[in-house]
C-alpha positions in Angstrom: 40.2 92.0 105.9 42.3 90.8 108.7 40.8 93.3 111.2 37.2 92.2 110.4 38.4 88.6 110.8 39.3 89.5 114.3 36.0 91.4 114.7 33.9 88.4 113.6 35.9 86.2 116.2 35.2 88.5 119.0 31.6 88.5 118.0 31.2 84.7 117.9 33.1 84.5 121.3 30.8 87.4 122.7 27.7 85.4 121.4 28.9 82.3 123.2 29.4 84.0 126.3 26.0 86.1 126.2 24.6 82.7 125.5 26.0 81.1 128.6 24.9 84.1 130.8 21.5 83.7 129.3 21.1 79.9 129.9 22.1 80.3 133.3 19.7 83.0 134.1 17.0 81.1 132.6 17.6 78.2 134.9 17.6 80.7 137.7 14.8 83.2 137.1 12.8 81.8 134.1 13.5 85.0 131.8 14.8 85.1 128.3 17.4 87.8 127.5 19.3 86.7 124.5 18.2 87.2 121.0 19.3 86.8 117.3 17.9 88.7 114.5 18.0 89.7 110.8 17.3 92.9 109.3 16.6 95.0 105.9 18.2 98.4 105.6 17.8 101.5 103.8 20.7 103.9 103.5 20.2 107.5 102.5 23.1 109.8 102.1 22.6 113.4 103.6 24.3 116.5 102.7 27.1 117.2 105.1 26.5 120.9 105.4 29.9 121.7 105.9 31.9 123.2 102.8 35.7 123.1 103.4 38.0 124.6 100.9 40.9 122.7 99.8 44.3 124.7 99.4 43.3 125.6 95.8 40.1 127.4 96.9 37.9 124.8 95.5 34.7 124.3 97.5 34.4 120.5 98.7 31.7 118.5 96.8 28.8 117.1 98.5 26.3 114.3 97.6 22.7 113.6 98.3 20.9 110.4 98.0 17.9 109.9 95.8 19.0 112.8 93.6 18.2 112.2 90.0 18.2 108.9 87.9 21.7 107.9 88.5 20.6 107.4 92.2 18.4 104.6 93.7 16.6 103.5 96.7 19.7 102.0 98.5 19.2 98.9 100.4 21.1 96.6 102.6 20.9 93.7 104.9 22.3 92.8 108.4 22.3 90.5 111.3 22.5 91.4 115.1 22.8 89.8 118.6 20.9 91.7 121.1 21.2 90.9 124.9 18.7 92.5 127.4 20.6 93.7 130.4 17.6 94.6 132.5 13.9 95.6 131.7 14.9 99.0 130.1 18.6 98.5 129.0 20.0 96.3 126.2 23.4 95.8 124.3 23.6 94.9 120.6 26.1 93.7 118.2 25.4 94.2 114.7 26.9 93.5 111.1 25.6 95.5 108.2 26.2 95.2 104.4 24.8 97.8 101.8 24.9 99.9 98.8 25.0 103.8 98.8 24.5 106.3 96.1 24.2 110.0 95.7 24.5 112.8 93.3 25.6 116.4 93.7 22.9 119.1 93.8 23.5 120.0 90.3 23.4 116.4 89.3 26.8 116.5 87.3 28.5 114.0 89.6 27.3 110.8 91.3 28.8 107.9 92.9 28.2 104.3 94.0 29.5 102.8 97.1 29.5 99.3 98.8 30.0 99.2 102.7 30.3 96.8 105.5 29.9 97.9 109.2 30.5 96.2 112.5 28.9 98.1 115.4 27.9 98.1 119.2 24.9 99.9 120.2 22.9 100.4 123.4 19.2 100.8 123.6 17.2 102.3 126.4 13.2 101.4 126.5 10.6 104.1 127.4 8.5 102.2 129.8 6.2 103.7 132.3 5.7 102.9 135.8 3.2 100.1 135.2 3.1 96.6 136.3 1.7 94.5 133.2 3.7 93.3 130.3 4.5 95.0 127.3 3.9 94.4 123.5 4.8 97.5 122.1 8.2 99.0 123.5 9.6 102.2 122.0 13.2 102.8 122.7 16.3 105.3 122.1 19.6 104.0 120.8 23.1 105.1 120.5 25.8 103.1 118.4 29.4 103.3 117.4 31.4 100.9 115.0 33.7 100.6 112.1 33.1 100.2 108.4 35.0 99.6 104.9 33.9 101.4 101.9 34.4 100.9 98.2 33.3 104.0 96.4 33.5 105.3 92.6 32.6 109.0 91.5 31.4 109.2 88.2 30.3 112.0 85.3 26.5 111.6 85.0 26.7 112.3 81.3 28.7 109.4 80.3 29.3 107.4 83.5 33.0 107.9 83.0 34.8 107.7 86.5 36.0 111.3 87.6 39.6 110.1 88.2 41.3 107.7 85.6 44.1 107.0 87.5 42.4 106.0 90.7 38.8 105.7 90.0 37.7 103.6 93.2 38.5 104.9 96.6 38.5 102.0 99.5 39.4 102.3 103.0 38.0 102.0 106.6 36.6 104.6 108.9 35.0 105.2 112.4 31.1 105.8 112.4 28.7 106.7 115.4 25.2 107.3 115.5 21.9 107.9 117.4 18.2 107.1 117.0 15.0 105.6 117.9 12.9 102.5 117.2 10.0 100.4 118.3 9.7 96.6 119.1 6.6 94.7 118.8 6.5 91.2 120.9 4.6 88.6 119.0 5.2 85.8 121.8 8.0 85.2 124.2 10.6 84.1 121.5 9.6 86.5 118.5 9.6 90.0 118.2 9.9 92.5 115.3 11.3 95.9 115.3 11.8 99.0 113.0 14.5 101.7 114.0 16.1 104.9 112.3 19.7 105.9 112.9 21.4 109.2 112.2 25.2 108.3 111.5 28.2 110.5 111.2 31.0 108.9 109.2 34.7 110.0 110.1 35.8 109.8 106.4 34.8 111.8 103.4 35.8 109.2 101.1 32.9 107.2 102.1 31.2 108.9 99.0 34.1 108.7 96.7 35.2 112.1 97.1 38.0 112.6 99.6 38.5 116.3 100.6 40.7 115.3 103.4 38.9 117.2 105.9 35.0 116.5 105.5 33.3 113.7 107.1 30.0 112.1 105.9 26.7 111.3 107.2 23.9 109.2 106.4 20.4 108.1 107.6 19.8 104.3 108.1 16.1 102.7 108.5 15.9 99.3 109.4 13.3 96.7 109.8 13.8 93.2 111.2 12.8 90.0 113.2 14.5 88.6 116.2 14.3 85.0 117.8 15.0 84.2 121.4 17.8 81.5 122.3 15.3 80.1 125.1 11.5 79.6 125.5 11.1 81.8 128.5 9.5 85.1 128.8 11.2 88.0 127.1 13.2 90.4 129.4 12.0 93.3 127.3 8.3 92.5 127.9 8.7 92.6 131.7 7.5 96.1 133.2 10.3 98.5 134.3 9.0 98.2 138.0 8.0 94.5 138.1 9.9 91.8 139.9 12.1 89.0 137.9 9.7 86.3 138.4 7.8 85.6 135.2 3.8 85.4 134.7 4.5 81.8 133.5 6.0 80.7 136.9 3.2 82.4 138.9 0.7 80.5 136.8 2.7 77.4 137.1 2.5 77.6 140.9 -1.2 78.6 141.1 -2.0 75.7 138.9 0.1 73.2 141.1 -1.7 74.4 144.3 -5.1 74.2 142.7 -4.4 70.7 141.6 -3.2 69.5 145.0 -6.2 71.1 146.4 -8.7 69.1 144.1 -6.7 66.0 144.8 -7.2 66.7 148.8 -11.0 67.4 148.2 -11.4 64.0 146.4 -9.7 62.2 149.1 -11.8 63.7 151.6 -15.1 62.8 149.9 -13.9 59.1 149.3 -13.1 59.1 153.1 -16.5 60.4 154.1 -18.1 57.8 151.7 -16.4 55.2 153.3 -17.3 56.4 156.7 -21.1 56.5 155.6 -20.9 52.9 154.0 -19.5 51.7 157.4 -22.3 53.2 159.0 -24.7 51.6 157.0 -23.3 48.2 157.5 -23.1 48.6 161.2 -26.8 49.4 161.2 -27.5 46.2 159.0 -25.3 44.0 161.4 -26.9 45.5 164.7 -30.3 44.2 163.5 -28.7 40.7 162.7 -26.4 40.4 165.6 -27.3 42.6 168.8 -24.8 40.7 170.8 -22.1 42.5 168.7 -23.5 45.9 169.0 -20.9 47.1 171.6 -17.8 46.1 169.5 -19.3 47.7 166.5 -20.3 50.9 168.0 -16.8 51.1 169.3 -15.3 50.4 165.9 -17.7 53.1 164.5 -16.5 55.7 167.1 -12.9 54.9 166.2 -13.5 55.4 162.5 -15.3 58.8 163.2 -12.4 60.0 165.4 -9.9 59.0 162.8 -12.2 60.9 160.1 -12.3 63.9 162.3 -8.6 63.9 162.7 -8.1 63.5 158.9 -10.5 66.3 158.5 -8.1 68.6 161.1 -5.0 67.6 159.1 -6.8 68.5 155.7 -7.7 71.9 157.3 -4.0 72.6 158.1 -2.9 71.3 154.7 -5.3 73.9 152.9 -4.2 76.6 155.3 -0.6 75.9 154.2 -1.7 75.7 150.6 -3.3 79.1 151.0 -0.2 80.5 152.6 1.9 79.0 149.7 -0.1 81.0 147.0 0.2 84.3 149.1 3.8 84.0 149.8 4.7 84.4 145.8 7.8 83.5 143.8 7.4 79.8 145.0 9.0 80.6 148.4 7.5 78.0 151.0 7.7 78.7 154.8 8.2 75.5 157.2 5.5 74.1 159.3 5.9 76.5 162.3 6.4 79.8 160.5 3.9 82.1 158.2 5.2 85.1 156.4 3.3 88.4 155.6 4.7 90.1 152.4 4.9 93.9 151.8 5.2 96.1 148.8 8.4 98.2 148.5 8.7 101.0 151.1 5.3 99.9 152.5 3.5 98.6 155.8 0.3 98.2 154.1 -1.5 94.9 154.6 -3.0 93.2 151.3 -6.4 91.4 151.4 -4.4 88.2 151.0 -2.4 89.1 154.2 -5.5 89.8 155.9 -6.7 86.4 155.0 -3.4 84.8 156.3 -3.9 86.5 159.6 -7.4 85.2 159.9 -6.1 81.6 159.5 -3.4 82.4 162.0 -6.0 83.6 164.7 -8.2 80.4 164.0 -4.9 78.3 164.7 -4.4 80.0 168.0 -7.7 79.9 169.1 -7.9 76.3 168.4 -4.6 75.7 170.2 -4.5 77.9 173.5 -1.0 76.6 174.3 0.3 78.4 171.5 2.0 81.8 171.4 3.5 83.5 168.3 6.9 85.7 167.8 6.8 88.4 165.2 10.0 89.2 163.4 9.8 92.0 160.7 12.4 92.3 157.9 13.0 94.7 154.9 15.2 94.4 151.7 18.9 95.4 151.7 17.8 98.5 149.6 17.4 102.0 151.4 19.1 103.9 154.5 19.4 101.8 157.6 17.5 104.6 159.6 14.6 104.3 157.2 14.6 100.6 157.0 14.6 100.3 160.9 11.7 102.5 161.1 10.1 100.5 158.5 10.5 97.2 160.3 8.9 98.5 163.2 5.7 99.9 161.3 5.2 96.4 159.6 5.4 94.7 163.1 2.7 97.3 164.1 0.4 96.7 161.2 0.4 93.1 161.9 0.0 93.7 165.7 -3.0 96.1 165.0 -4.9 93.4 163.0 -4.2 90.6 165.6 -5.3 92.8 168.4 -8.3 94.1 166.2 -9.3 90.2 166.0 -9.3 89.9 169.9 -6.0 88.2 170.4 -4.7 88.3 173.7 -1.7 90.4 173.9 0.2 88.3 176.2 0.3 85.9 173.4 2.3 87.8 171.1 5.9 88.1 171.5 8.5 90.0 169.2 11.7 89.0 167.7 15.0 90.9 166.9 15.8 91.2 163.2 18.8 89.2 162.7 20.6 91.5 160.3 20.4 89.1 157.3 18.8 89.1 153.8 17.8 86.2 151.6 18.8 88.0 148.5 15.6 88.4 146.9 14.0 91.8 147.5 10.4 90.5 147.4 10.9 87.9 149.9 13.0 90.2 152.0 10.0 92.5 152.7 8.1 90.5 155.2 7.0 89.9 158.7 7.4 86.3 160.1 5.0 84.6 162.4 6.4 81.9 164.3 4.4 79.5 166.4 5.8 78.4 170.0 4.6 76.5 172.9 
């Protein structure tokens, strides 16, 4: 019992550490990793298949579950704590309590046993190369742990124990296993799972018959439910080849930009209506006081000039908003830099990037004194020679589009890659366009 108290303390400490990592990651990335669950188990004793002989020459006994009236459909329960290390790999701490029963093939002997187990397992999700979130996630798993047993072997005819002097075998043993399972995500915080494990036990006394050499093995089938310790998107739902930014964050960014655009449209309409009202007032005053026409017309011109300036500012703001939507992940450029983003290992321009370059050309056409500097970047992955070539090809892609839009080549300069990274791969795969005079 002392060993198990130590294990439970370690389990609690691990839970706190995992939860701290989960909360830190939630604040940084908006992803949920740590989940607590409960499960219902069925344990089925399997024939060991190895018949060892003792020194007396008597063959070792072997038992099988659901074999006769003295055996039953053995149930157990457990709790688990799972931490998703990545979109495809998770670590799991488990505790299981359950009953075992089995009988020999001739049904002369049977046993009953109670077990407690603490284990550590790893799950590998079987995800394909797609970019949409998952609801059903199949996985492979391996596990290991230690367990205690309390087993009694009896005669089926009269239920008397086989050994009168030592009827109950107690002890602890090492066990390991492997299996497969399936998870289904109801929401970001809840998911159900079903899994089956084949387990090998180190001690043959697990079934009440200690031959001294044989081990034992059993099949455990579990069904359970887990609850996320934060409200963010489950790491397990994210596609294996998708970035760390969650769908909720991108939606939140889009909604904010849409709200800002609607507010600016409303302000522009109010300003236009005010100018129209002022024009009507001036026409009425012109009829009543012709002597003041010159002053009022000057005021009207001033208001119209302010309106045009406001429209230009609003157009620039809308261009910045469009760029903010395209930049993804909430990253915003400063007022004089616009970034074009690329997929991993690619120099192909997206439709959004084409739209940004059209806006860049419109700014350059409206401001002839401006020039631009193109600086190409790659993320930190890949060979240096490949990344150098990729940076050149990305700059060439942007240059080709701008030349195709009839931009004078003398207004395009090239900057040198500074050799630094932002630390987020999706933000490092870009070409910066800096406006200079």
